N, C-alpha and C positions, 0 to 999 in steps of 0.2 A: 389658579391658573385657568385660562379659558379652555373650553372644550373645543378641540379643532375638528374632531370627526363627528359629523352630524348625519351622514347618510344612514339608511336603514338596512339595505341588503348588499352585502359584499359577496362577490363571486371570486374564488381564488383559483387561478390556473396553476396546476401542480401542487395541489393542496396537501398531498401527503409528504412532500419534502419537509424536512425537519423545521426549517425557518418558516415556511408557510403554515405548517401545522401549529407552531407556536402562536403565530398571529391569529389563526382561526380561534384558538382557545381564548385569547385576549378579547377578541371581538364578541364572542359569546358571553364573556364575563361582563361586557358592556351592554349586554341584552340586545345585541344586534343580530339580524338574520345572516347566516353564512351558508353558502354552498360552495362546491368546488369540483374540480375535475382532475383526473390523473390518468396514468397509463393503464391502469387496471392490474398492475402487477401485485398489489396488495402490500404496500410498504408497511413498516412496523408501527407507523403512527396511526394507522387506520382504526385501530380499536379505540384509541383515545378520542378520536374525532367522532366515531359513531356513538360513543357513550354520551356525547353532547347533542345527539340527534341531528348531526350535520349531514346534509345530503351530499353524497359523493358520487359523481358520474364516472364510470369507467370509460376511458377514451375521451377524445376532444370532439365537440360538435358545436355548430353555430346555434343550435337549439338551447344549449346549456346556459347561455347568458340571459335568457328571457326573464324579465322581472327584476334583474339586478340594477342597482343604482351605481355600483362601482365594480369594475373588473380589475383584479390585481394580478400581476405577473412578475416573473423573474427572468433571468437570461436563459433558463432552461426551457425545454419544450418549444424551441424556435422563438422564444422571447416575444418581441413585438409582432413577429410574423405568424404566431399561433393563430389558428383560424378563429378561436374564440375572442382573442384580442382584436383581430381585424373586424369581426362581426360587431363587437361592441362599439367600435369607432363608427361603423357604418350606421348603427342605430343611435348615435350620439349618447351612448353610455359613457361615463367618465371612466377613463383608464389610468391606472397608476402603477409604477413599479412598486414592489415590496419596500424598497428602501425609503421611498417617499412617504408611504404610510407609517413606517417606523418613525420617521422624522416628525410627522404630525403628532404621533403619540408622545414623542419626547418633549413636545411643547406643552403637554397637558399636566406634567408633573415635574418636580425636581429630578433631573436625570443624572444618574451616575453611570457613565459608560465605561466598559472594560474592553480595551483593545490590546493587540499584540499578535504577532505571527504564531505564537504557540501559547497555550494555556488559558486563552480567554474564556472558553466555555466553562472549564472547571472553576475558574476565578469568579465569573459571574454567578454560577450556581452557588458557590460558597457564600458570596456576599448576600445573595437572596435568602439562602437557607438560614444564615445567621439573623437577618432581619425578621424572617418569619418566626424563628424560635424566640426572638425577643419581643414578639407581639407588636411590631412596628407597622403593621398593616401594609407590607410592601407590595409593589407590582414588579413584574420581571419579564424579560425576554431572553431566553437562553437557547443556544443552538444544540439542543439535545432533546430527545423524546421525553425523557424524565431525568431527574437527578435526585440524589439522596433516596433512591429506590422508589419513591412514590410521588414526588412533586412533579407536575407537568412542566414542560418547557416554556409555557406561556401562562401568565396570570395577570389579572387586573383587579386591584382592590380599590374601590372608589373611596374608601375611608382614608387611605394613606396618601401621603404627598410625595413619596419617592418611587421611582422606577429604576431598577438595575437592568441595563441593556447591554448585551453583547454587541460590540461594535465591529463590523466586518470591513476589512480593507479592500475586498475584492470589488471589481467594477460593476455597474448596474446591468448593462446589457452589451457584451462585447460584440455580438453579431450585428447589433443595430448601430454600432459605433458610439454607444453611450459609455465612455470610459471614465465617468465620474465615480470616485470611490464611494461605496455605499455609506460609510460612516460620516461622509461630509454632508449628509442630509440630517444628521442628528444635531440637536441643540443641548449639549451637555452642560451641567453645572460643575461636575467633577468628572475627572478621567483617571482610570488606572491603566497603566501601560506595562504589560508583563515582560515582554522581550521582542526585539526586532530581529527579523531574518529575511533574507531574500526569498521570495516565493511567488506563486502565481505568474509563472514565466509567460504564459499565453497572453496575459493582460498587461504585464509590465515588462516588456522585453528590454527596456532600459531601466536598470535598478533605481536610477535617480528619480524616475517618475513615482515609484513606490515611496521613496523617502520624502518627496515633495507632498505626497498625499498625507503622510503622517504629520509633517510639519503644519500643513494646512488644518488638520484636525485639531491639533494642539492650539492653533490660533483661534479656534472657535470658542474656547473656554473663556468666559467673561473674567474681568479683573477680580471680582469677588468670589470667583470659583477656585478650584484647585486641581493640580495635576500631580499624582503620585506615581513615580516611575521607578523601574528597576535601574538603580544607579550603577550597577555593575556592567550595564550595557552601554558601551561607548557611543553607539549610534543613537540610542534614545536620549542620551545626555546632550548630544550635539543638536538633535532635532527639536529639543525642548528649549533651546536657548532663547528663542524669540517669543515664547509664551508670555502673555500679559498677566496671567494668574500666578498665584502662589505655586511653586514647584517644590516637592518634597522628594528627596532621593532615598531609596531603601535598598539595602543589599548586604552582602557579607563582608565587603571591603570596608576598612575603617574610614575611608573618605566620605561615606555616605552620612547624610544627616541622621537617618535612623539605621543603626547597625543590628544585624541578626547575628546571634551567637547560638550555634547548634549545641545541644546538651546531650548527655547519654540517653539512649533509648530507654523508654519505660515499658518493658515488655514489647508489644508490637507497635507502640505509639511513639512517634517522634516528639522530642521536646526541644523548645528553643526559647530564648529570651530576646527582648528588644530593648534597645537604649536609644534615646533621643538626645543627641549632643551630650552623651555621657551619663544622662539621667535614665534610671530604669523606667520602662513603660509597662504598666500592668502591676498588679499586686503579687503576682506569682508567675512562674513560667507557663508558657502555652503548650498544650499537648494536642497532637494531631494524628488522626487515624490514616490519613493519606501517606503513601510512601514517596520517597525521593526528595532530594533537596530542592528541586524546582517547585514542589508543592509547599515546602516551607516558605519559599520566597513569595509564591502566590498568596499564601495565607497572611504573611506579614504585610503585603501590599494592601489587602483588604482591611486589616486592622488599623493601619495608619490612615487609610482613607476614612474609616469610621471615626477615628479620633479628630481628623481634620473637619469632619462633618458634624462635629459636636455630638457624637453618639458613643455610648459606653463601650469599652473593650475589656472590662473586667467581668468575670463571671461567665465567660463564653466557652470554657473548656468542655462542658457537657456537650455543646454542639460540635465543637472542633473535633473532640475525640470519638464522636459517633457519625460524623459526616462520611458517607460512603462514596461521594464523588458523583460525577455525571455519567449517564449512560454511555457505554463504549469507551470510557476512559479507565484503562486497566480494571475493567469490571469482571469480577469473578463470576463464572457461569456454571462452574461445577468443580467438585473435588471427589475423586474416586481413588481409593487405595494409594494415597501418597502422591497422586498426580493432581495438580491444580491447573485448571483450564481458565484462561482469561480471554477477554476480547478488548481490543484497543483501536482507537481511531488514528493513531500515528500514521502519517503519510509523508512526512518530511524527514530527512536524515537526522536533524536535531531532535525531533520528537522520538524517533526510533531509539537513539541513544539513551535519551532520558527514560524511556519506558522500560528498556532492558535493565538499566541501572536500578530503577525503582523495584522491579521484580526481584533482582539479586538482593536488594536490601531487605525485602520482605521474606525472601526464601534463600538465605545464604548457603545452605547445604544442597540446594537442588540444581540440577542442570536445566538449562533453558532451551526450548525449541520455539522458533518463530515461523509461522506461516504468513508470509507477507504478500500482499497484492498491491503492486505499484498502481498509483492513481495518476492518470493523465500522461499522455506521451511526452508533452513538453517538459513536465517536471522530471520524469524519469530520464529523459535525454540530457537535460541540463545538469542534473545531480548524480549522473551514473556512478562515478567513482565515490562520491560522498555516500550514496546508498550502500555500496559495498562496504565501506569503512565502518558504517553504522551497524549494519546487519551482523557482521562478523563478531560482534560482541556477544552474540548468542552462541550456544554450543552446536545447535543444529538449525538449519534454515531451509525452508522450502519457499520457492518463488512461483506464485500463480501468474498467468498471463496478465498483461496490463489491463486495468479497468479504465476504459476511456470515459471521459465525461460526456454529457449529452452534446456539448458544443464541439467535441472533437471527433465524433463518430465518422464524419465524412472527410476528415482531414487526412492528407497523405503523410503519414509518419512511418518510418522504418525501424525505429527502435523496438526491441523486443526484450522480454524478461530473460530469454536464453542468452542474450549478450552479457547480461550482468552475471548470470551463473557461470558462463565460460571464463569471464575475467576473474571471478572469485576463485574458481577452481584452479586456475593457473598458479595462484599463490597459496594453494594447499588448504583452502577453507572448505568447511562441510556445508556447501550451499548446492541445492539440487532444484531442478525444474519440477513442478507439479502441474499436471494438466488439470483443466476445469473438470469439476464433477467429483462424485464419491470415489470412483475407482482410482483417479490420480491421487486423491487424498490418502486412501488406504494404502497404496503402494509406497508412498512417502513414509508413512508411519511404520510400515513393516520393515523399512530400510534401517531404521535406527532404534526404535522403541524396545526397551528391555524393562519389564515390570519390576525387576529387582532394584532399580535405581529411582530416587525421587526426581520427579520432573515437574517443570512448569512449562505449559504449552500456551503460546499466545497467538490468537488469530489477529492480524494487524493490517490496517489499511482503511481508506475512506470509501471504498466501494461496498460490494456485497460480501466480503470475505467472512463477515459474522455468521453467515449461513453455514459455513463449514464447521462451526462449533458442534452442531448436532451429529455430524459424521464422527468427529473425534470422540464424543461422549459414548456413541454407540460402539465404536471400536474398542474403547477402554472397558466398557461393560462386557463385551464379548470376550476379551482377554481374561477378565476376572472370572467370568462364568466357566471358561475352559480350564481354569486352574482349580476350580472348586470340585 
């Protein structure tokens, strides 16, 4: 396939964002010069970027674009109105949204795109991890800092002919009025669709627009390509009806072309089998280290896509049973005296429910506490009752103030976390407000934590809630020291 990216020096605005950082790693793998700028807050991707000798400027300045051939931006940090983007245009430097650059990359290799409102990061990471384990020389773009503990979110292998790309349904730049779904820039040969759910209320105030975007994405798959979908999802079934390619349905219901059958646990490993139109797939059951039936489904989708792509699915249990998942996806960060501390990116009611269920499956004897940080005012307001219904599956819940996205900071929203707390408490649920910072965190822990009980504590949300993990660990260590 032709090389579509020929420029030499890329400057990335907001380079420490997970998506931009993954692109930066890909571009350095292609032996291109990369620089970037960000707020100076020191996001968790910085270490990976600095290890590649990428120049990172703290703050935004017109001087930073000097010498660049292309300036890449997202809708964050004022999008097209960012002073570096404006300066680049004034200097006739080419300017591109991140989604457009990913689209160009997708035309350089056979692209397997993974979409869905939930699970696409873990599923993309798993697909790439299997291919890497099988020595298939894959490239990948994953919306996580790292996955399987050590693999970076972005990689480009010039020897291989496939790239596994997480496909984002969000719009390119809402502030600039560019409401084209990002994944519509991709040119996929195959697509995996995990599950549909209404989300991104700020960009898709009419749900029909989000569904139209998915249908348009499926229509981009060529006739000789394939679409592997969660066949238990009625919306995905409907949206895939006009796809010109081969469509394979996968799920737990017997109506699917490929049926998943869960089997008894093997220690901490999930087991399942697959059958295609009644015929067994694989020479033995599959074993999976990830918890939750949603991850069984995600794994099955990857296996079926590999089979459709003429790649082997036997002999993969070594990878499946050792795959640790993507960063911030029910990621264990500590274990102290019977307390397991996890961090998770769940920020939608469906994801919260699935994460808590997965934690209970992994630790059936433990009580579960969730420190949740709602993400965006629009999502919190729209799903207010659904958030409460999901969170009360935990035994103890603390709610931090809402973490506004960059594009919402100046918006006039009145919804607060306290409203959710009051509504939950009316119905007798153990949900409490937690103020920002260490003091609020410690007060919440003091309210319910008893060291004699086994606990799972999960920091949860798409903002900076992961930073509270260190407060939890310090608190638990202090309790242990006080008892000794």
